[in-house]
N, C-alpha and C positions, 0 to 999 in steps of 0.2 A: 610608394616604402620603399620597396627594396631598394632602390638604392638612394637610401635610409640608412636603411640596417646594415648593409652590407659592412662599412667599415668600420662601423660598429662594434661587427661582429667579430672582424678580424683582429682587431683589437684585444677585443675581451679573451680570447680562444688562445694570442700566441700570450696574453698573462699567466690565464690557468695553464699553458703547458712549460713554462718557467716557473713558477709555483702551485707544484701540481702533486701535497702530499698523498702518499697511498692508504686512502681514508678505512679501508680491508672493512668492505659490506655498509660503507655508506651512504645514502640515498642522496645522491648530489642534490637539494633543495636548494643553498649557496646560490649553483651557477643555475638550476630549473631556475629559480627566480629573478638572472641577470637577463635569462633570455626568455622571460616575458616580459622586461623592463625595455627591454630594449623594442619589442615589436616582434621577437620571430616568433611567438606560440601562435600570433593571431594572421603572419603574412603567406602560408602556403595553404591556406584551407582549402582551396582551388586553386588550380595552377591551369596556363594554356601551353601548346608547344610552344617551344622558339625560347624569351628571354628569360621569361618566368619559370620554365625548366631549369633553365639554365644557372639562376638564380639557386634554385629549390639544391641545385646538385650543387654548388659550392653549399651551400649553406649546410649540405649534411656533412662533405668531408671537412670544413672547417670545424665542424664542431665535433665529430666524431678522430682528428688532428687529437683533437686537444684532451678528450676522458672519450673513449668508445665508450663505456658505460653510457654517461650522457646520451652522445649520438646514439644508440638505442633508441633509449626514454625518448630524444624529442622523435625521431624519424615513426616510431609506432602513435606520437602523440600527433603525430602530422594525417598518418594514416588514419588513424581514426578519424578526423578531420575528412577529411577525403571521400571517405567510405558515405559517411551521412551527407555528407551533398553531392554523391550521387546520386545516392539510393532513397535520398528521403524525400518527406515530400516538403511541399512550403514551408509548412508551419514548424516541424521536426530544423528547415535549414533557418530556421527566425530563433528558435533555440539554442540549436547551433550559438549563431552568430554571435547572440548573447552568454552564449557561456565562457568564449572564447576573450569577448569584450571584456566579462570580471574574472578573467587573466585565468583561468579554469586551465586540466591540465588531463589527456583523454591517454588509452592506451587500446589496446587489440589483445587480447588474450581465446583462441581459440585451442588451446591444447589443454585435452582435460583428463580424468582416468575413465578406466571400463570401470561403468555404460558412462555414457555419456550425459550431458546433461540433457533438462531435459524443460522444456515450458509447457502447462497446463493452468488452463481456466482454476481463476480464485472464484473459486463457487461462495465461497462467502459474504462478498460483492455485488451486490444488487448490481452496481454501473460498468458493471466491465473488469478488467484487469486479469492479471496474470500474477501465481506463484514457479518458482525459481524453485528445480529439484537439483542437487547435484554440486560439483564443486569445481572448477579448474586448476592445471597446473601451467610448473614455470611460469608467471602467472608475471613480467613486467612491471616493476614500482608496485607489489601487492602491498598496498598500507599504505600509501602513495597521493595513491592517483584520485581523483575528484566523478571522475567517469570512464566507464569498460565499454567499449563492445564486445560483445563475446558469443561467441557460435553454438545454442539450442537447437534440444529436435523437436518438433509439432508435435500435435499427435495423430497428423499423417506422415510420420516419418522427415517431412523436411525441413533442412537447416535456415535456420529465421535467427535474422543477427538482432540483438538486444543490445540498447543503448543502456547501461544501468547507472544509478547516478551514488558513488561510493560512499558522500562525504557520511564521517559519523561511522563506519563500517570497518573500521580498518583496524579490528579485532580479530573481524573474520581470515586474517592474516595469518599465515602459518609459514614464515620463511626459515623455519629450522634445516629443512631440506635443502638448502641452498649453499654447501658444503662444499663448494668449489673452490679450482687455484685464479681463475678471471673472472671477468664482468660479477665482481664480486657487489659493487655498488648500488647494480641494478634493481635490487630488492627481488628474486625474483624468487618466484616460491609456491603456495599452493595458497586458494581463497578460498573461503565456501561458504556457496551464494545460497545453501539450501534455504527453504521458509522466504525466504527477502521473496519483496513484491513488487512489481512492477507493472503502469499501465502501459493501455492501450497505448500511447505515443511512446511508447519506449521501442513500441518494432521499429525495426526503419526495413522501409525493402518490404518487395512477394519471397516466398519460399527459395533456398537455396541460391542467392542473390548474389552469395559472399562471394562462390568460384566461380564468379562470371568471367569469362575468358574476355579481350587477356588485360582485363584489374588484376585480378585477381593473381595471377603468375609473373607478367608481366611490369608487376609495383614491387620485387624483385628489386627489380635496379635502386630504391631508396637506401636497403641497408648494404647492398655493394658501394655506395656511392661513401655510407659512412664506412666501412672494411678499411673501404681504399683511404681516406684518409689518415685511420691508421698506419697504414702502410708510409702513407708519405712523411711521416711525423717522425716514425722509425727511420727510416732513409739518411733520411733530414739529419736525428741525432747520432745516425751514426759516422756519416760522414763526420759532419764535430764530433767526434772523432776522433777520427781517420786525422784531421788537418792539430787536433790536440796534444795527439801522441805523437805527433811529428811521423802518422806511420802513411802520410800519404805521398812518400820519395817509394814506398815499397810496389815494384813493379804487378806482381801477385796481386796486393792490397787491391793495389788501382785496376787490376782488371775484373775481380772478383767486385769492384763495387760498379763499375761499370753492367754488369752482366742487372743486376736489380735496378742502375736506378734507366734500362730500356723497359724491363720487366713493367715496371714505376708506369713512367708516364706511357706507355702502350695497354697497359689497362683500365689509364684518365680517359682515353682518346675510346676505349672503349663503352665506361662507365659514361661518357658523353651521346656515344651514338646512341646507345641503349633508350637513354632516357627520354631522348626525343621522338623514339621510330613507339616506347610506352605513349605516352602521355601521347603523341597521332593516334596509338590503336589501330598500329601498321598490321598487314595482314603477317610478315617473320617478328613482331614483337617478341612474343613470346620466346621464343627457339633467340634470340638473337640476347636478352636478357639472358636464357638460364646459359648459354656459353658465355657471357659477359661474368658471374659469378664466377667460375672455373680460373678464367683469367683471373681475377682478379684474386682468388687462393693461390692458385702458383706464382705471381709474386711477394703475396703473404709472407706463401713457404719457403722460399728462396733469399728473399731478404732477413725476416728471423734468425733461418741460418747463416749469412757472410756475415750480421751483425754480431752473433754471439762468435762468431770462428774470431774476431777481428778484435773483440772484446774483451773477449775470455771468461774467466773466471766472474769479473768485475760486473759484467753486463746480466749475471743471475743474484745478487743482493739486491734484500726489498728493501726498497725505495729511489734506486737507479730507473731509470725512466725508464730505458730503451727494458729491462724486467717485465716492468707495468705493462706499459704496450706490448713486447712477447705474450704474457699472460694470457690479458683482452680475447688480442686475435686468437693466440693458439683452442679459444673454445668456438668463439665468434665465427672465423671459420668456417667453423663444418657443423653450421646449422640454419638450416635443417635440410638434412637430408641431398648431403653437396653432389655422391655420384652417382643420386637417380637422378637431379637436371642437369650435371655432366652426358652421359645417355642420352635424356630427352633428345638432346641440343644433338647430340651426333647426329640421331638417328633421324633430325628435321635435316640436318645438313649434307646427309647423302641423299637425299631428296633434292633441295635444293642448293642454289649459295643466300643464307637471309642472311646475307651484309645489308640488302638495300636497295639501292643503285651499285652502278659499275661491280655488274655480275660476273658471274667468271662463265655463264652463258647464257 
């Protein structure tokens, strides 16, 4: 299926990259519908190491390169589907397949205000079921997604995964606090779950399964692929400016551009290696992925600065593609807790070489 998908995806994202109005907070519904129509939303619900993982990594890079906000939403959809496939029972996996076939879009929301969300038995329902108490914040796609996986605490204090049907509940979303410079189109905001009822079948896996390693930290490779797509797109627009402005004959400009090429292409090698290690469940997958996050961040920051220096004031005008990518990357590269991720990775590397094969001892 991915063999048929990838050519369609490449053509679509190149078109989006050429004609990309800054929609300033508008959820990318048309682009999501296009991804759904070409089969992208159903293709990666479960991947195996090797060619399928490589195809997912390329898809995430392509979508991120066209629109980082869209890439964030698409990555969350894939994450949710894979979590249900990994931890759900046979009936839940069948439900997932049916929902995907129906064109539903999913997300994963784990962040919320204090106190944490709770899951309590619905005393009024004799047949079982549960009532949700609380809200989520920084909920990507709030008001636009069909189902989301959320984390809640049960009566024993365990963190549970609940797959909630949000169709018809868009009025519970509040995007008024999403006053950011970048990633506006993700529609991230607060969502009030208080009082919503869910059936037993909505509970995915057992207690604390969400933070099972290496899937929990290792799965971050997917958003590094999305981020890398944005950095590659920025590098391409930077290069196009040098040529069109006839700055490609300037030795200083060439030297600065060359540094970015090395950083970006090196980051791609890290992302590809981290993706395969994570999907194989390698022992060193987590520190490899965590270090990859820092590598992609550094490549992005270097390219953002170099592009701004080369293009100058024009790169800061609304509607300029470089400005759009830079604003989105400026937010996306900073989350979640990048310094902590690099510190954990470095600590692991001090103990041993986590690269995989060809270790230094």
